[in-house]
C-alpha positions in Angstrom: 0.1 0.2 0.0 1.2 3.8 -0.6 1.9 5.9 2.1 3.5 9.4 1.8 6.4 9.2 4.0 7.7 6.8 0.8 6.7 9.7 -1.7 10.6 10.8 -2.1 12.0 7.3 -3.2 9.9 7.4 -6.8 11.5 10.8 -7.4 14.9 10.4 -6.4 15.0 7.3 -7.7 13.4 8.1 -11.2 15.7 11.0 -11.1 18.7 9.1 -10.7 21.0 7.3 -13.9 19.5 3.9 -12.8 15.8 5.6 -13.0 16.4 7.3 -16.0 17.6 4.4 -17.9 14.8 2.1 -16.8 12.1 5.4 -18.1 14.0 4.9 -21.3 13.5 1.0 -21.7 10.4 0.8 -20.8 8.6 3.8 -22.2 7.3 5.0 -25.1 8.7 7.6 -27.8 6.0 10.1 -29.6 6.6 12.9 -32.1 9.7 14.8 -31.8 11.5 12.7 -29.8 9.4 13.0 -26.2 9.3 10.4 -24.0 6.0 9.2 -22.9 5.8 7.6 -19.4 2.7 5.4 -18.9 1.5 3.7 -16.1 2.6 0.7 -17.4 6.3 1.7 -17.8 6.5 3.1 -14.5 5.6 -0.1 -13.3 8.5 -1.4 -14.7 11.1 0.6 -13.3 13.6 0.5 -11.1 12.8 2.5 -7.6 15.4 2.1 -4.2 13.0 1.5 -1.5 13.9 2.0 2.4 13.1 3.6 5.7 16.1 6.0 5.7 15.7 9.1 7.0 18.1 11.1 4.9 16.4 10.6 1.7 13.8 13.6 2.6 17.2 15.8 2.5 18.0 14.1 -0.7 14.4 14.6 -2.0 14.6 18.9 -0.6 17.8 19.4 -2.3 17.0 17.6 -5.8 13.5 19.4 -5.8 15.4 22.6 -5.5 17.6 22.3 -8.0 15.2 21.0 -10.2 13.4 24.6 -9.4 16.5 26.4 -10.4 16.8 24.5 -13.5 19.8 22.2 -12.5 18.5 19.0 -13.7 22.1 17.4 -14.5 23.0 18.4 -10.6 19.6 16.9 -9.2 20.5 14.0 -11.3 23.8 13.3 -9.7 22.7 14.2 -6.5 20.1 10.8 -6.8 22.4 8.9 -8.9 25.2 10.0 -5.8 22.7 9.1 -2.8 21.5 5.5 -4.7 25.0 4.7 -5.7 26.0 5.2 -1.9 23.5 3.1 -0.4 23.6 0.2 -2.7 27.4 0.2 -3.1 27.8 1.1 -6.8 31.1 1.3 -7.8 32.1 4.9 -9.4 32.8 3.2 -13.0 29.8 1.7 -13.0 27.8 4.6 -12.2 29.6 6.2 -15.2 29.0 3.5 -17.2 25.5 3.5 -16.9 25.5 7.6 -17.6 27.6 7.0 -20.8 24.3 4.3 -21.6 21.8 6.8 -20.7 23.5 9.8 -22.7 23.5 7.4 -25.2 20.1 6.2 -25.6 18.8 9.6 -25.1 20.7 10.8 -28.3 19.2 7.7 -30.2 16.4 8.5 -29.6 16.5 12.4 -30.6 18.2 11.7 -33.4 15.6 8.7 -34.4 12.6 11.5 -35.0 14.8 14.0 -36.6 
């Protein structure tokens, strides 16, 4: 069941590189490279869930960065948080970021 206190896990997870990779993999592309995230694709996305209190601080920081139009900084903050909690090595995280950039580039090139 859904509880409000679980809310920060979803956006922080989806903002991370791993979350964005899963969105790219499971969502549909429409129009000029627009990624359409539907409920069925969200059900398949990877979401980090725990009872840690520090995710609320990360969520607030990411939200502030997004409001300031600093998406890359917000994505890096979310990614660093997930990587630390799951012990994901920096080199693997770097490879995941490269894969994400490649998928995004291909999606945008397909429609031009």
